C-alpha positions as CSV (number, residue, x, y, z in Angstrom):
1,M,151.1,27.2,-23.9
2,N,152.7,28.3,-20.6
3,E,152.2,25.7,-18.0
4,T,153.5,27.8,-15.1
5,P,150.7,28.9,-12.7
6,A,150.3,32.5,-11.9
7,N,151.3,32.1,-8.3
8,G,154.9,31.1,-9.3
9,T,154.7,27.4,-8.6
10,S,155.7,25.0,-11.3
11,A,153.1,22.9,-13.1
12,D,154.3,19.8,-11.2
13,E,153.7,21.3,-7.8
14,P,150.3,21.4,-6.2
15,A,148.7,24.9,-6.0
16,P,149.3,26.5,-2.6
17,S,146.4,26.2,-0.2
18,L,144.7,29.4,1.0
19,R,143.1,27.4,3.8
20,A,146.6,26.3,5.0
21,Y,148.0,29.8,4.6
22,L,145.3,31.2,6.8
23,G,146.0,28.5,9.3
24,L,149.6,29.6,9.5
25,Y,148.5,33.2,9.9
26,S,146.1,32.3,12.8
27,A,148.9,30.3,14.4
28,G,151.2,33.4,14.4
29,F,153.6,32.4,11.6
30,V,152.6,35.2,9.3
31,E,152.4,38.9,10.0
32,R,149.1,40.6,9.5
33,E,150.2,43.0,6.8
34,Q,151.9,40.2,4.8
35,M,148.7,38.0,5.2
36,I,146.4,40.9,3.9
37,A,148.7,41.6,0.9
38,T,149.0,38.0,0.0
39,V,145.3,37.1,0.4
40,A,144.2,40.2,-1.6
41,A,146.5,39.1,-4.5
42,W,145.5,35.4,-4.2
43,P,144.5,33.7,-7.5
44,F,141.0,32.7,-6.3
45,E,139.3,29.8,-8.0
46,A,135.7,29.8,-9.0
47,E,133.6,27.8,-6.5
48,E,132.2,24.5,-7.8
49,G,129.5,22.1,-6.7
50,L,127.9,24.1,-3.9
51,D,125.0,22.5,-2.2
52,E,122.9,24.0,0.7
53,G,123.8,21.1,3.0
54,H,127.5,21.8,2.6
55,P,127.9,25.5,1.8
56,E,131.7,25.5,1.6
57,P,133.3,23.6,-1.2
58,T,135.6,21.6,1.1
59,H,137.5,20.0,-1.8
60,Q,138.6,23.5,-2.8
61,D,141.2,25.4,-0.8
62,N,141.4,28.6,-2.9
63,T,138.0,30.2,-2.9
64,L,136.5,33.3,-1.3
65,S,134.4,30.9,0.8
66,V,137.7,29.9,2.6
67,V,138.1,33.5,3.6
68,A,134.5,33.8,4.9
69,T,135.0,30.5,6.8
70,A,138.2,31.8,8.4
71,R,136.3,34.8,9.6
72,L,133.6,32.7,11.1
73,L,136.2,30.5,12.8
74,G,137.9,33.6,14.2
75,Q,141.1,33.1,12.2
76,L,140.4,36.5,10.6
77,T,138.8,39.6,12.1
78,R,136.1,41.7,10.4
79,E,138.8,44.4,9.9
80,D,141.1,41.9,8.2
81,V,138.3,40.9,5.7
82,E,137.4,44.4,5.1
83,E,141.0,45.4,4.2
84,I,141.4,42.3,2.0
85,Q,138.2,43.3,0.1
86,R,139.3,46.9,-0.1
87,R,142.6,45.9,-1.7
88,I,140.9,43.4,-4.1
89,D,138.5,46.2,-5.1
90,E,141.3,48.6,-5.6
91,G,143.3,46.2,-7.7
92,E,140.2,45.6,-10.0
93,R,139.9,49.4,-10.5
94,R,143.5,49.4,-11.8
95,L,143.0,46.8,-14.4
96,P,142.8,48.2,-18.0
């Protein structure tokens, strides 16, 4: 079985954090086009253990809720999220 994660890190390295990546973007370390392309291709995890008192799975850094939270915090604009969603949808249409 191949132990190399799809994102290119080795099995010994922790998965990259979408939450941290979006923090770098909002701090100006990543260009908008690069951020959109990267997030649209991100290997999102299924969300686990949601409860109404804590709607975001804070122990998970690679879910679509992280994108939604970044939007609410002003790290992403509505246009950023719409473009990310458009590219995700476009990528799904290309799958066999």
